[in-house]
N, C-alpha and C positions, 0 to 999 in steps of 0.2 A: 504494500500500500504506500502510495506517495505521501510524504508529510503534508499536513494541512493545518490551518488554524481553525479553531471552533469558537463560535459566539452564539449566545442565546439571546435573541431579540426580545425586547420587552413589549414592543408594539410594532405596528406595520411601518411607521415612519423609520424606526431604527432598522427594521429588516430591509427596507428598500435602500437605506444608506449603506448597510453592510453588503447587500447583494449587488450593488452597483459596480463593485470592483471586478476586474477581469477574472474569469474562471471561478467565480463564486457559485455555490449551489445551495438551494434551500433544502433543509432536512425536515421531513414530516415524520412518518414512522420509520423511515430508513430501510424498509424491507427490500427495496430494489437498489437504492442509491449505495448502501453499504456494500452490497454484493458487487456492484460495478466498481467500486473503489478497491475492494479486495483483489479483483481481477485486473486492476489497472486499466479498465476500459474507461472509467471516469477518473479524472485526476484534478478535482477542484483544489484550488489553493486556499479557499475559505469555505467553511460549511456553516450556514446560518440556520440555527434551530428555530423553527416557527411553530413548534407544537403547543405553545402556550396561547395561541390565538383562538379565535371563535370556534367553539366546539358545541354550538347549540343548533337545534333544529326547531324552527319556529314557523308558524303558519303566516302566510302573507295576506294582505288585504283582499287579494283576488281569489283566495281559496287554495293557493298552491303552497309549496314549502320552500323555505330558505335554509340551506344546509351549510353550516360553517365548514371551511376547508380543513379544519383540524379535527372534525368529527371522526372518531374511529369507525372502521368498517363494521365492526360488530355492533356498535351502537346504532348505526344506520339500518343495518339489516333487521335488527330486533325492534325498531321503533314501531309502535302500534299503527300510526298513521301510514307509514311506508308499507307495512304489511297488508293493510286493508285497501288503501287507495292506489298503491303502485306495487303490487306483488311481484311483478317482473324484476324490479330493482332489488328487492330483498332476496329473491331466488338467485339472481345473478351474483350477488355478493357472496352468498353461501356456497355457490359453485366454484368460487374463484380461488380459494386457498384454505389452508388448515385454520383451525380456530386460533392457534397461537399467532399466526400471521395476521389474521383479521383483527385480533385484539391490539396489535401494534400499528397496522397500516392506517393511514388517514385518507380522507376523500381527496384532498389536493394531491397527495403523493400518488394515489392510484391513477389519477389522470395523467401523471407525468412519467409513469413507468415506461421502460424501454423494451424493445423487442427481445424475445428469448431465442432468436436465431442462434444456433450453435456457432456459426462462423463469426458472428458479431462478438461473442464471448471469447473466442479463441485468439488470444493476442500473440501466441507463439508461432503461428505459421499461416493462418488463414487470411485470405484477402477479403476485405470488407469495406465498401465505400461509406457505410454508415459510421464505422469506427475510424477509418482513415481515408478521407475523401480522395478519389482518383486512383485508389489502389486496385480496384476490381471487385467482383462479386463471385466468390466461390460457390455460393448457394445455387446459382443458376445451373451449374453443371454438376453440383454435388448432391447430397441427400436433402431433398426438398419436399418431403412429405407434408410438413406443416405450413408450407409457404403460400404466398399470395397467388390468387387467380384473377383478381380484379384490381385495376388501378396501379399495377406494378410498372416498373420501367427497366431498361437495360442496366441501370445502376443499382437497383435494389428490388428484391422480391420478398422482403421480410414482412411479417404480419404483426399487428398490434396485439399485445397479450391480454389486455384487460377484459374481464367479464362485465364488471360494473359499467364500463364505458359504453358497451353495446346497449345496455338498457337505457342509459342516459341519452344516447343518440335517438332511440326510438321514442323517448318521452318528450322530445322537444325541449330539453333542458337549456338553460342559459348559464354561462360562466361569468362570474363577477371577478374583475381583475383590478389591480391597483399597481401603478407604476410611478416613476418619478415625474411623469407627465400628467398624472391624474388618474381618475377612475374611468373604467369603461366596462361595457358588457358585450358578450359575444355569443351568438348561437353555438350550442355545443358542437354541432356538426361542422362548424368552421374552425374549431380549435386545433384539430390534428390535420397534418398535411399528407398528401400522397408524395411518393419519393421524388419523382421527376429526376432531375440531374443533381439534386442536393439532398440526398437521403439522410445526411447527418442532422438535418433539422426535423424534429418530430412534430413541432407545433408552430403556431404563428406568434407565440409570445415574444415580446421584446426582451432584450437582455435585462435581467433583474426584475422583470414584471412578476407580480405575485398573485396567485389564485387566492381569493378571499372567501368565495362561497359558490355554491351551485344552487340554482333556483329551478324548481319544478313547477310548471304551470298547472292550474286546475284542469283536470282531464277526467271527468267522471267515468268514461268508459274504460279507462286504464285499470279500473277495479277488476275488469275481465282481461287479465293479461298473465303472461307466464314467460319463463326463460328456460330454454333447454340447451344443454351443452353435450356435444358428442366428442369423446376423447378416447385415447388408446387404453387408458386405465382409469379406475374410478377416483383415484386421488393423486395429487401432485402431478397433474398433467394439464397442459394448456389445450385449448379447443382446436380440434380439427375443423369443426363447424359448430357455431352456436347461433341460436335464434332468440331474439326478444320480440314478442308480439302482443299487441292489444287489439281487440276486435269489438266493434259495435254492430249489432244486427237488429233489424226491425223486420219482423215477419221472416221471409227467407232471403232478404237482401242485406248486403253489407253497406251500412251507412257511413262508417268510418273505420280506419285501420292505421296502425303504426307498426312498422317492421324494421328491424336492423339485424345484421349478421356480424358475427365475429369469426376469426380464423380465415378470412378470405382476402384481406387487404391490409395495407400499411396503416389504416385507420379504421375505427368502427364504421361499418358500412351501412348507411341508411338506405333501405331498399325502396327508393322512390318509384322505380318502374313497376315493381310488384304492387305497391300501394295503388298506383294509378289503374292498373289492370283490375284490381279487386273492388275498388270503391264504386258503389252503385250496382255491382253485379251480384250473382247468386253465391250463397255460402255453401259451395259444393266442393267435394274432393277434386273434381276435374278443374274447377276454377282455381283452386289453390295451387294445383300443379302447374297450370298454365301461367300463373303469376310468377312462380319461381323460375320457370323456363325463360320467361321474358327478362327477368332480372339477370340471369346468368348467360344470356345470349352472347355477350361480348367477353366471356371468361377466356383466359389464356392459361390453361393448366401447364404445369411443368412435367418433367419425366415421371416424378414419383407421386404427384397429387392429382392425376387425371380423374380420380374418383370423386373429387370434391363437388363439382356441379350437380351430379346425381345425388350425392349424399345431402347436399344443401336442399335440393328439391324435395327429397323424401322427408327431411327433418321439418322443413317449413310446412309441408302438407300435413304431417302428423300433428304438429303444434296447433295449427289452425283448426283441424278437426277436433282436437281436444277442447279448444275454446268454444266450439259450437255445441259441446256437450255430447258429441258422438261417442259411441262405446270405444273403449281402449282397443287398439288394434284395427280400427276401421280403416286406417290408412297405413300402408306399409312404410 
């Protein structure tokens, strides 16, 4: 681990001052940052502890929720309002890690965790444009079972690892930010970047900018929502495919829907094409499958992950059938 200085910020103003120096990093739970520092993937010269900041979950005037960036993942998953109004979010968090990690991890830190691509972590010999810009991408011709099939580039095929972020993308969340230039908000779906030619940048945050909160809008039909994660083993594995879905049905028609996928792209993937296909149409297995096919029409699988489009189609179909109340196993 590269030597660094440590400071615990008393408030956001102090955090921004400390975080403005070159190569500074904010420390939430540290469940990803510390690992990256141990592997010398991340080498901050200054680590600014922001765990003492807002860790409250409060209802907004509009009927949504404002979630402080320092809220622990366990507290968010167990919050009664989250479990009843936004069950997909609670289930996504519980699918994401062990209880010990959830007890440490913070909401803000979860948003900023980095890819689990093995080549990104291998500092001893693997080429990785995300870790060392311009060096190459060994994942493209290497073992790429978990890698991206949407939105990738010649420079990077890594996937975003977070489960919680997939649910937040589906829920139309807003990110509250504070920087030395003031405060701003950002739609959650605009926070993370696709790799393009600069995969070393995961988000659109300015240097030193601090995530202060996540806001969920009032979305009554999100009470009928869920999250499903498909992985190689039941624990300590990242998603091959995951689906966050909320469905509103009147009669036999879909009046509204929110969908997002994990395990398919460099960022949580909001499935806008599939939503458009479904909205106003019938709530049938055939319609669900057609929507998934439309979403993955432009997928570009790699050598080892050609199964992902069909797996994503089957998973989305099964999840939406579950939300309609169809018997278990009605969709393969």
